[in-house]
ROLUMDREN-787271 format. One record per residue (C-alpha): residue number from 1; z, x, y; residue in one letter. Coordinates in steps of 0.2 Angstrom, whole numbers, plus 5000, padded with zeros to 4 digits. Each point is the difference from the previous one (the first is absolute). Example, Ala and Ser with C-alpha at 12.3 -4.5 7.8 and 13.67 -1.06 7.14 Angstrom:
i|up|east|north|aa
1|5039|5062|4978|A
2|4997|5006|5017|S
This chain:
i|up|east|north|aa
1|5335|5505|6001|X
2|5014|5005|4989|X
3|5010|4985|4992|X
4|5015|4998|4988|X
5|5001|4989|4985|X
6|5014|4990|4996|X
7|5011|5012|4992|X
8|4998|5012|5014|X
9|5005|4986|5012|X
10|5015|4997|4992|X
11|5005|5019|5000|X
12|4997|5001|5016|X
13|5013|4984|5006|X
14|5012|5010|4990|X
15|4997|5014|5012|X
16|5000|4988|5013|X
17|5015|4993|4993|X
18|5012|5015|5002|X
19|4999|5007|5016|X
20|5008|5018|5001|X
21|5001|5003|4983|X
22|4991|5010|4987|X
23|4994|4990|4984|X
24|4996|5012|4983|X
25|4984|4996|4990|X
26|5009|4993|4987|X
27|5008|4986|5010|X
28|4983|4994|5004|X
29|4993|5004|4979|X
30|5017|4988|4994|X
31|4997|4988|5017|X
32|4979|4997|4995|X
33|5002|5005|4981|X
34|4988|5014|4999|X
35|4999|5018|4999|X
36|5006|5013|5011|X
37|4981|5007|5000|X
38|4994|4984|5004|X
39|5013|4998|5015|X
40|4994|5019|5006|X
41|4983|4992|5002|X
42|5007|4985|5008|X
43|5007|5010|5014|X
44|4984|5009|5003|X
45|4992|4983|5002|X
46|5012|4993|5013|X
47|5002|5017|5010|X
48|4979|4999|5002|X
49|5003|4979|5005|X
50|5013|5005|5014|X
51|4992|5013|5006|X
52|4984|4990|5003|X
53|5011|4983|5005|X
54|5017|5005|5009|X
55|5010|5017|5009|X
56|5012|5000|4985|X
57|5003|5016|4990|X
58|5004|5002|4981|X
59|5010|5014|4999|X
60|5005|5007|4982|X
61|5015|5012|4997|X
62|5001|5010|4984|X
63|5018|4995|4992|X
64|5002|4986|5013|X
65|4983|4989|4997|X
66|4988|4989|5014|X
67|5006|4993|5016|X
68|4989|4991|5011|X
69|5002|5004|5018|X
70|4996|4985|5012|X
71|5003|4993|5016|X
72|5011|4983|4999|X
73|4985|4991|5009|X
74|4989|5007|4988|X
75|5009|4997|4986|X
76|5001|4982|5002|X
77|4980|4997|5006|X
78|4996|5009|4983|X
79|5013|4990|4987|X
80|4990|4984|5009|X
81|4984|5006|4997|X
82|5004|5005|4982|X
83|5008|4982|4998|X
84|4986|4992|5008|X
85|4985|5011|4988|X
86|5013|4995|4987|X
87|5002|4980|4999|X
88|4985|4996|5009|X
89|4988|5009|4990|X
90|4999|4986|4986|X
91|4999|4988|5015|X
92|4984|5007|5007|X
93|4983|4992|5000|X
94|4986|5007|4991|X
95|4993|5005|5017|X
96|5014|5007|5007|X
97|5002|5011|4983|X
98|4983|5004|5005|X
99|5003|5007|5016|X
100|5014|5011|4995|X
101|4989|5006|4984|X
102|4985|5004|5012|X
103|5013|5010|5015|X
104|5009|5009|4985|X
105|4981|5006|4994|X
106|4996|5005|5016|X
107|5018|5009|5006|X
108|5002|5008|4984|X
109|4994|5019|4998|X
110|5004|4999|4981|X
111|4992|4992|4988|X
112|5009|4986|4990|X
113|4997|4987|4987|X
114|4998|4983|4998|X
115|5015|5000|4987|X
116|5010|5006|5016|X
117|4993|4987|5011|X
118|5002|4983|4989|X
119|5020|5009|4996|X
120|5001|4999|5019|X
121|4995|4982|5003|X
122|5008|4994|4986|X
123|4983|4991|4991|X
124|4990|5008|4985|X
125|4985|5010|5002|X
126|4985|4988|4998|X
127|5005|4990|5017|X
128|5001|5018|5006|X
129|4984|5007|4993|X
130|4992|4983|5010|X
131|5006|5005|5017|X
132|4995|5018|4998|X
133|4984|4995|4998|X
134|4999|4988|5017|X
135|5007|5016|5010|X
136|4989|5012|4992|X
137|4985|4988|5006|X
138|5008|4998|5018|X
139|5002|5020|4999|X
140|4981|5003|4998|X
141|4999|4992|5017|X
142|5009|5015|5006|X
143|4989|5013|4991|X
144|5016|5003|4989|X
145|5002|5001|4982|X
146|5011|4996|4987|X
147|5002|5011|4987|X
148|5010|5001|4984|X
149|5006|5018|4993|X
150|5003|4999|4984|X
151|5017|5002|4995|X
152|5005|5000|5019|X
153|4995|4984|5006|X
154|4991|4992|5015|X
155|4996|5009|5017|X
156|4991|4994|5016|X
157|4986|5014|5003|X
158|4990|5001|5018|X
159|5005|5007|5015|X
160|5013|4999|5011|X
161|4992|4990|5012|X
162|4995|4986|4988|X
163|5017|4999|4994|X
164|5004|4997|5017|X
165|4987|4989|5003|X
166|5006|4990|4985|X
167|5017|4998|5004|X
168|4995|4994|5017|X
169|4990|4986|4990|X
170|5014|4999|4986|X
171|5003|4982|5009|X
172|4980|4994|4991|X
173|5008|4999|4985|X
174|5013|4987|5001|X
175|4992|4992|5017|X
176|5015|5001|5007|X
177|5003|5011|5015|X
178|5018|4997|5003|X
179|5005|5001|4986|X
180|4993|5018|4998|X
181|5007|5005|5016|X
182|5017|4993|4996|X
183|4998|5010|4982|X
184|4997|5018|5009|X
185|5011|4997|5012|X
186|5013|4999|4987|X
187|4997|5016|4993|X
188|5008|5009|5015|X
189|5016|4999|5007|X
190|5002|4985|5013|X
191|5004|5015|5014|X
192|4986|5009|4996|X
193|4989|4982|5003|X
194|5008|4997|5015|X
195|4997|5017|5008|X
196|4982|5001|4996|X
197|5000|4982|5007|X
198|5009|5006|5015|X
199|4989|5016|5002|X
200|4983|4989|5000|X
201|5007|4986|5013|X
202|5005|5016|5011|X
203|4982|5005|4998|X
204|4995|4985|5006|X
205|5009|4997|5014|X
206|4999|5018|5008|X
207|4980|5000|4996|X
208|4998|4981|5004|X
209|4990|4997|4986|X
210|5002|4982|4992|X
211|4996|5000|4983|X
212|4998|4983|4988|X
213|5015|4997|4990|X
214|4989|5003|4985|X
215|4997|5019|5006|X
216|5016|5001|5005|X
217|5006|4997|4981|X
218|4985|5010|4993|X
219|5005|5016|5011|X
220|5019|4997|4995|X
221|4995|5000|4980|X
222|4986|5014|5002|X
223|5014|5011|5008|X
224|5014|4995|4990|X
225|4986|5006|4983|X
226|4995|5017|5011|X
227|5020|5005|4998|X
228|5000|4996|4981|X
229|4982|5009|4996|X
230|5007|5014|5012|X
231|5017|5003|4990|X
232|4990|4998|4983|X
233|4989|5017|5005|X
234|4984|4986|5002|X
235|4993|5004|5018|X
236|4985|4992|5007|X
237|4984|5013|5004|X
238|4987|4997|5014|X
239|4985|5009|5004|X
240|5001|5013|5014|X
241|4987|4991|5010|X
242|5010|4985|5000|X
243|5016|5010|5004|X
244|4994|5007|5014|X
245|4993|4984|5009|X
246|5018|4991|4997|X
247|5009|5013|5006|X
248|4991|4998|5018|X
249|5007|4982|5001|X
250|5014|4994|5011|X
251|5006|4989|4984|X
252|5001|5014|4990|X
253|5016|5009|5013|X
254|5005|4984|4998|X
255|5003|5000|4982|X
256|5004|5016|4999|X
257|5014|4998|5010|X
258|5004|4984|4990|X
259|5000|5009|4983|X
260|5012|5015|5007|X
261|5013|4987|5003|X
262|4999|4994|4982|X
263|5001|5018|4993|X
264|5020|5001|5002|X
265|5003|4985|4993|X
266|4990|5002|4983|X
267|5003|5020|4999|X
268|4981|5001|5000|X
269|4985|5009|5010|X
270|4984|4989|5005|X
271|4985|5013|4998|X
272|4987|4999|5013|X
273|4988|4990|4988|X
274|5012|4985|4996|X
275|5003|4998|5019|X
276|4980|4999|5003|X
277|5000|4988|4986|X
278|5015|4989|5007|X
279|4989|5002|5018|X
280|4986|4993|4989|X
281|5008|4985|4997|X
282|5008|4995|5019|X
283|4981|5005|5007|X
284|4993|4988|4986|X
285|5014|4985|5003|X
286|5000|4985|5007|X
287|5007|4995|5017|X
288|5004|4984|5008|X
289|4995|5001|5019|X
290|4985|4998|5009|X
291|4989|5015|5005|X
292|5007|5009|5014|X
293|4989|5014|5010|X
294|5010|5015|4991|X
295|4995|4995|4983|X
296|4982|4995|5005|X
297|4998|5018|5003|X
298|5006|5003|4983|X
299|4986|4988|4992|X
300|4992|5018|4996|X
301|4988|4993|4985|X
302|4983|5002|5007|X
303|4997|4984|4989|X
304|5012|4988|5005|X
305|4993|4993|5015|X
306|4983|5000|4989|X
307|5007|4990|4985|X
308|5010|4987|5008|X
309|4984|4997|5013|X
310|4990|4999|4982|X
311|5014|4990|4992|X
312|5001|4987|5017|X
313|4979|4998|4999|X
314|4999|4999|4981|X
315|5011|4984|4999|X
316|4998|4992|5014|X
317|4982|5000|4996|X
318|5003|4994|4981|X
319|5015|4988|5006|X
320|4987|4993|5014|X
321|5016|5004|5011|X
322|5002|5010|5016|X
323|5014|5013|4999|X
324|4994|5015|5014|X
325|5010|4989|5013|X
326|5017|5001|4990|X
327|5010|5011|5006|X
328|5014|4999|4990|X
329|4988|5003|4984|X
330|4993|5014|5008|X
331|5017|5008|5002|X
332|5009|4996|4986|X
333|4984|5005|4989|X
334|5002|5016|5011|X
335|5016|5002|4994|X
336|4999|4997|4983|X
337|4984|5010|4996|X
338|5007|5016|5009|X
339|5015|5001|4987|X
340|4987|4994|4987|X
341|4989|5017|5005|X
342|5014|5010|4999|X
343|5006|4995|4983|X
344|4983|5002|4993|X
345|4998|5018|5011|X
346|5015|5005|4990|X
347|4999|4991|4983|X
348|5015|4990|5000|X
349|5002|4984|4992|X
350|5003|4981|5008|X
351|5008|4986|4992|X
352|4997|4980|5004|X
353|5012|4989|4992|X
354|4990|4986|5006|X
355|4984|5003|4994|X
356|5000|4987|4987|X
357|5005|4987|5011|X
358|4988|5004|5011|X
359|4984|5000|4990|X
360|5009|4982|4995|X
361|5002|4994|5016|X
362|4985|5008|5010|X
363|4986|5003|4987|X
364|4986|4997|5009|X
365|5005|5010|5015|X
366|5006|5014|4988|X
367|4984|5003|4990|X
368|4991|4999|5017|X
369|5011|5014|5005|X
370|4998|5009|4983|X
371|4979|5000|5002|X
372|5002|5007|5018|X
373|5010|5014|4994|X
374|4988|5005|4986|X
375|4988|5003|5015|X
376|5013|5008|5010|X
377|5007|5011|4987|X
378|4979|5005|4997|X
379|4995|5003|5016|X
380|5017|5010|5006|X
381|5003|5009|4981|X
382|5018|4990|5001|X
383|5010|4994|4986|X
384|5010|4984|5008|X
385|5007|4992|4986|X
386|5003|4981|4995|X
387|5017|5001|5006|X
388|4996|5002|5016|X
389|4988|4988|5001|X
390|5011|4987|4997|X
391|5009|5007|5016|X
392|4983|4998|5010|X
393|4998|4983|4992|X
394|5016|4995|5010|X
395|4995|5008|5016|X
396|4984|4990|4997|X
397|5009|4984|4997|X
398|5012|5002|5014|X
399|4983|4999|5012|X
400|4992|4986|4990|X
401|5016|4992|5004|X
402|5002|5004|5020|X
403|4980|4993|5000|X
404|5004|4986|4993|X
405|5014|4994|5009|X
406|4991|5003|5016|X
407|4984|4988|4994|X
408|5010|4989|4987|X
409|4992|4985|4996|X
410|5013|4986|5004|X
411|5002|4985|4991|X
412|4997|4985|5012|X
413|5013|4987|5002|X
414|5007|4987|5008|X
415|5018|4993|5003|X
416|5004|4983|5001|X
417|5018|4997|5005|X
418|5011|4983|5004|X
419|5013|5008|5012|X
420|4990|5004|5016|X
421|4990|5013|5008|X
422|5014|5012|5005|X
423|5004|4999|4980|X
424|4982|5000|4994|X
425|4998|5017|5011|X
426|5014|5009|4996|X
427|4996|4996|4981|X
428|4984|5009|5005|X
429|5006|5015|5006|X
430|5012|5002|4984|X
431|4985|4998|4989|X
432|4988|5012|5008|X
433|5013|5014|5002|X
434|5006|4997|4983|X
435|4984|4998|4990|X
436|4985|5011|5010|X
437|4987|4995|4988|X
438|5002|4980|5006|X
439|4990|4997|5019|X
440|5008|4983|5006|X
441|4987|4990|5005|X
442|5008|4984|5008|X
443|5016|4993|5001|X
444|4997|4980|4997|X
445|5009|4984|4998|X
446|4998|4992|4983|X
447|4989|4985|5005|X
448|4987|5012|5005|X
449|4999|5009|4985|X
450|4984|4990|4994|X
451|4991|4999|5014|X
452|5003|5022|5004|X
453|4995|5006|4981|X
454|4985|4988|5003|X
455|4995|5014|5016|X
456|5006|5016|4991|X
457|4995|4998|4983|X
458|5004|5019|5000|X
459|5019|4999|5000|X
460|5007|5008|4984|X
461|5018|4991|4999|X
462|5010|4990|5009|X
463|5019|5001|5005|X
464|5012|4988|5001|X
465|5016|4995|5004|X
466|4999|4983|4991|X
467|4990|4994|4984|X
468|4983|4994|5000|X
469|4989|4992|4990|X
470|4983|4999|4996|X
471|4996|5015|5008|X
472|4988|5012|4989|X
473|5002|5016|5009|X
474|5014|5010|4993|X
475|5016|4997|5008|X
476|5017|5006|5001|X
477|5016|4991|5005|X
478|5014|5010|5010|X
479|5017|4998|5008|X
480|4994|5000|5021|X
481|5011|5015|5003|X
482|4991|5012|4986|X
483|5015|5005|4991|X
484|4999|5015|4989|X
485|5000|4989|4984|X
486|4984|4993|5010|X
487|4992|5017|5002|X
488|5000|5003|4981|X
489|4991|4985|4996|X
490|4987|5001|5013|X
491|4997|5017|4995|X
492|4999|4996|4982|X
493|4990|4985|5005|X
494|4987|5013|5010|X
495|4998|5010|4983|X
496|4996|4985|4987|X
497|4988|4994|5013|X
498|4992|5020|4999|X
499|5001|4997|4982|X
500|4991|4984|4999|X
501|4988|5007|5009|X
502|4997|5013|4989|X
503|5001|4989|4985|X
504|4984|4989|5007|X
505|4988|5016|4995|X
506|4999|4994|4981|X
507|4995|5012|4993|X
508|5003|5020|5000|X
509|4987|5009|5010|X
510|5000|5014|4987|X
511|4991|4984|4988|X
512|4986|5001|5012|X
513|4996|5020|4998|X
514|5002|5002|4981|X
515|4988|4994|4988|X
516|5006|4997|4981|X
517|4988|5015|4997|X
518|5012|5009|5008|X
519|5017|4995|4992|X
520|5007|5009|4985|X
521|5015|4991|4991|X
522|5011|5009|4989|X
523|4996|5019|5000|X
524|5007|5016|4992|X
525|4998|5013|5012|X
526|5012|5018|4996|X
527|4998|5004|5019|X
528|5000|4989|5015|X
529|4982|5015|5005|X
530|4992|4994|4987|X
531|5000|4982|5006|X
532|4996|5004|5016|X
533|4985|5008|4992|X
534|4995|4985|4990|X
535|5003|4987|5014|X
536|4989|5011|5012|X
537|4985|5001|4986|X
538|5000|4982|5000|X
539|4999|4999|5020|X
540|4986|5011|4998|X
541|4992|4995|4987|X
542|4999|4983|5008|X
543|4992|5009|5017|X
544|5016|4996|5012|X
545|5007|5021|5003|X
546|4991|5015|4998|X
547|5001|5011|4986|X
548|5014|5012|5008|X
549|5013|4986|5002|X
550|5008|5003|4983|X
551|5003|5017|5004|X
552|5008|4998|5015|X
553|5008|4986|4997|X
554|5010|5011|4988|X
555|5002|5012|5013|X
556|5008|4989|5009|X
557|5009|4992|4987|X
558|5007|5020|4998|X
559|5005|5000|5018|X
560|5012|4985|4998|X
561|5003|4989|4986|X
562|4992|4979|5007|X
563|5014|4990|4990|X
564|5007|4987|5010|X
565|5014|4992|4990|X
566|5002|4988|4988|X
567|4988|5008|4989|X
568|4985|5001|5009|X
569|4989|5015|5008|X
570|4986|5002|5012|X
571|4988|5013|4998|X
572|4985|5002|5012|X
573|4990|5012|5007|X
574|4993|5005|5017|X
575|4990|4987|5007|X
576|4986|5011|5005|X
577|4995|4999|4978|X
578|4999|4980|5002|X
579|4985|4989|5000|X
580|5005|4983|5002|X
581|5019|4993|4999|X
582|5006|4998|4981|X
583|5016|5000|4990|X
584|5001|5007|4980|X
585|5015|4991|4993|X
586|5010|5007|4983|X
587|5014|4996|4991|X
588|5010|5009|4988|X
589|5006|4996|4980|X
590|5014|5013|5005|X
591|5006|5003|5016|X
592|4995|5018|5006|X
593|5009|5015|5011|X
594|4995|5000|5015|X
595|5009|5009|5015|X
596|5017|4997|4997|X
597|5000|4983|4991|X
598|4989|4990|4985|X
599|4985|4991|5007|X
600|4990|4985|4987|X
601|4989|4993|5014|X
602|4988|5011|5011|X
603|4987|4994|5013|X
604|4985|5014|5004|X
605|4998|4999|5019|X
606|4982|5002|5007|X
607|5002|4992|5016|X
608|4990|5005|5015|X
609|5009|5002|5016|X
610|4988|4989|5010|X
611|5008|4986|4989|X
612|5017|5000|5011|X
613|5002|4984|4995|X
614|5000|4999|4982|X
615|5011|5015|5000|X
616|5014|4993|5008|X
617|4998|4984|4990|X
618|4999|5011|4987|X
619|5015|5009|5001|X
620|5011|4985|5007|X
621|4996|4992|4981|X
622|5004|5016|4993|X
623|5017|5001|5008|X
624|5001|4982|4994|X
625|4995|5004|4982|X
626|5015|5014|5000|X
627|5013|4988|5006|X
628|4995|4989|4986|X
629|5004|5007|4981|X
630|4998|4985|4991|X
631|4983|4998|5006|X
632|4996|5018|4996|X
633|5007|4999|4981|X
634|4989|4984|5000|X
635|4984|5010|5007|X
636|5002|5017|4988|X
637|5005|4990|4982|X
638|4985|4989|5002|X
639|4984|5004|4989|X
640|4985|4990|5006|X
641|4991|5007|5014|X
642|4995|4981|5010|X
643|5018|4994|4996|X
644|5008|5015|5008|X
645|4989|4997|5015|X
646|5003|4981|5000|X
647|5018|5004|5005|X
648|4993|5010|5015|X
649|4995|4982|5007|X
650|5017|4992|5001|X
């Protein structure tokens, strides 16, 4: 992408502020205090910038000077754009600056130097060097290389499809999808963005496709970036076989017609390869409506039903829950995996802004789904990435919630009400309606409480409208009308009961499944794979796992990093390589890069699938640990193995 430095911006300001008038080169030279030769070079840079960013034309007339031919609406927009870039460049955060640098490198056809980048962003070259290292590492994910050409500068090398994929996933650099979206839109005139938005909405309405908000936004950005790349003469290339296959689809005709309406607005012609490329994104886009008959016919991937069946069978088996009769789950997986398989077929990228949150909230289920996907990928020769595993985790979590709701274990309660049967029944109805986890066994008077509790020892709590004395069962006082404040108080009370129930277990389950010989404190590892191999070897030497466990644990880690937040990681391998359940533990002297965060505490899990109760409890403990940063720090600082283990006996 072409950009202009501070001096060139000042020259462009002059051109914008002198409408309908020619300015001579000497005027610019006097104003910015440089030579006429420099001004002529600057005008060339400004011309390139205008060609890429606007419809304005720089007109030069010998004997008269230079004149900017520009529409009033565009003049106002360009002035505002320059003003924003100039005055906010100093205020950009490091992450935002990195985003701008990555965007410029990907969009720019010609090389440009680190010195030029530093001048543009008002920072020193050492700060830019750090940014460039991060961008270079990120570009490798898309088979792109950042090349430094002597006396010329930096340039991204790789094919156009890879560059488009990187541009589509540029939000991964700063973990802010919304900001990235606004950033890319800001490179276009507002009426251009509005026109493309209107056309995509029209396509949706005309053909009854209802994209999710995320997919709609992605299609908008893909289309805008496509327009910019065509203008820069950087077209996409599609194989003849793929071209022929996609052109037969009805979606291609829809897309082609949509792009034809955009051509006069942007004064470009869309090649059929670009229409095919956008069609692929439409085919791979997520929709937000239930399967209809016409859509069912479009589920053309022969492996789709096999993948869905395999996924449901294995997760049912591993979770020991039957998901086969949940039609909402089956429909949801069919819709979602259909678009996943489309994206994989056409090598389209996928992002999941919730990936890290899902891994932290549902670590057990997420890693269980990852394990099942490992089988699916091998069986069906696919590569379903961890971003999709996170979406699938949500589908199964919703199904678990439905199962839990239908067979919920209720807390048995009695109501003590001092205001007669009418009021007590009203209170009972309100409580059962507002608090689904409470089953009211009886409404009694205060005088009958002692006798009732003697006969019914399984009562979990007492809800009373009056103060009670000498009651050993957990109890709470609420108003007879159960006002909003009482509802909150009751919910908090239930949560406290659950917490105290958990606290009754005085030792972590993991303490029962490790030994001092499997605990390694203050380790110095140069890479997470090395540490995984070390812990796997310890488990193998003690007879807990097969020799192949180490290789498969590293392969599993490469598929999806096992960090779960708060500096904790839980590497593991397929249960078929486990002889007996055990846990190896390591703490690190210096935090180690693990996925997208630093990790100091590692639990190498070798847990057999038969030990379901242990597994559930184990992940509950890990979830608890991930919310206790002070406790995690205490564990990672410890140097004595026995003291470390004593902390887990709390």
